[in-house]
C-alpha positions in Angstrom: 0.0 0.0 0.0 2.9 2.3 0.8 4.2 2.0 -2.9 0.8 3.0 -4.3 0.8 6.3 -2.3 4.4 7.2 -3.2 3.7 6.5 -6.9 0.6 8.8 -6.7 2.6 11.6 -5.1 5.4 11.2 -7.5 2.9 11.2 -10.5 1.2 14.4 -9.1 4.6 16.2 -8.7 5.6 15.2 -12.3 2.2 16.4 -13.7 2.6 19.6 -11.8 6.3 20.1 -13.4 4.9 19.3 -16.8 2.0 21.8 -16.5 4.4 24.6 -15.2 7.0 23.7 -18.1 4.1 24.1 -20.7 2.9 27.3 -19.2 6.4 28.8 -19.1 7.0 27.8 -22.7 3.7 29.4 -23.6 4.6 32.7 -21.9 8.1 32.7 -23.6 6.4 32.2 -26.9 4.0 34.9 -26.3 6.8 37.2 -25.3 8.8 36.3 -28.4 5.8 36.9 -30.7 4.7 40.3 -29.1 8.1 41.7 -27.8 8.9 42.4 -24.3 7.0 45.3 -22.8 8.8 48.5 -22.0 8.2 50.2 -18.7 5.7 53.0 -19.0 6.9 56.7 -18.8 10.6 56.1 -19.7 12.3 57.4 -22.8 13.9 54.3 -24.3 16.1 54.3 -27.5 13.4 52.1 -29.2 10.9 54.9 -28.9 13.1 57.4 -30.9 15.2 55.1 -32.9 14.2 55.0 -36.6 14.6 52.3 -39.4 16.1 53.9 -42.4 18.2 53.2 -45.5 21.3 55.4 -45.9 23.1 55.9 -49.2 26.6 57.2 -49.0 30.2 56.4 -48.9 31.8 53.7 -46.6 34.5 55.4 -44.5 36.8 54.9 -41.5 35.2 57.5 -39.2 37.5 60.6 -38.6 38.2 61.9 -35.3 36.7 65.2 -34.2 40.1 66.5 -33.0 41.7 65.6 -36.5 44.1 62.9 -35.1 44.4 59.7 -37.0 43.6 56.3 -35.6 45.3 52.9 -36.2 42.0 51.1 -36.2 39.2 51.7 -38.6 35.9 52.4 -37.0 33.3 51.6 -39.8 31.1 54.4 -40.8 29.1 56.0 -43.7 29.2 59.5 -44.9 26.0 60.6 -46.4 25.3 63.2 -49.2 24.9 66.1 -46.7 28.4 65.3 -45.2 26.9 63.8 -42.1 28.6 60.7 -40.6 27.0 57.7 -39.0 28.8 54.9 -37.3 28.1 51.4 -38.6 27.4 48.5 -36.0 27.9 45.5 -38.4 27.3 42.9 -35.6 24.0 41.6 -37.0 25.5 41.2 -40.5 28.6 39.3 -39.1 26.4 37.1 -36.9 24.4 36.0 -39.8 27.5 34.6 -41.4 27.7 37.4 -44.2 31.0 39.2 -44.4 30.6 42.2 -46.8 33.9 43.2 -48.4 33.7 47.0 -47.9 36.6 49.3 -48.7 37.2 52.9 -47.8 35.5 55.1 -50.4 33.0 52.5 -51.7 29.5 53.7 -52.4 27.0 51.6 -50.3 23.3 51.2 -49.2 22.9 50.5 -45.6 19.6 49.6 -44.0 18.9 49.4 -40.2 18.0 51.2 -37.0 19.6 54.4 -36.2 20.1 55.4 -32.6 20.8 59.1 -32.3 24.0 60.1 -30.7 22.1 61.9 -27.9 20.6 58.5 -26.8 24.1 56.8 -26.4 25.0 56.6 -22.8 28.8 55.9 -23.2 31.4 58.6 -24.1 33.3 56.4 -26.4 31.6 57.8 -29.4 32.3 61.4 -28.5 35.6 61.3 -30.4 33.8 60.9 -33.7 31.7 63.6 -35.4 28.6 61.3 -35.9 24.9 61.8 -35.8 24.1 58.4 -34.6 24.9 54.8 -34.6 23.2 52.4 -37.2 22.6 48.8 -36.3 23.0 47.5 -39.8 20.6 44.7 -40.9 21.5 44.9 -44.6 24.2 46.4 -46.7 24.8 46.6 -50.5 27.5 47.9 -52.8 26.4 50.4 -55.3 
């Protein structure tokens, strides 16, 4: 008789765990489909960031003080001479490696985060209007 009660308790625990796992999976699926809600009343980058396509010249970003750097920070200079930094992480993670060279005409599509919304000072050394999280890039 003792074995029957133990099996019943173990079965009940197992069913409870399965139900909780299904509910958690459903909630995660819902969040993935609808996006994670943002806290109300806060100015987040997602509210003011814009998806755009920029046409311009691929460049190594210049420094605002005129000094030259050893590294090349990728950027685009658009027709009105404004600069935008290019965050190519999405492109690289997808397995695509665009062969871009300095001075090449390109189209870049993605989300631009204005420089005013960047919390780090590392971008202050460049004369940029914002950072584009590049989702697509094409040579012209």
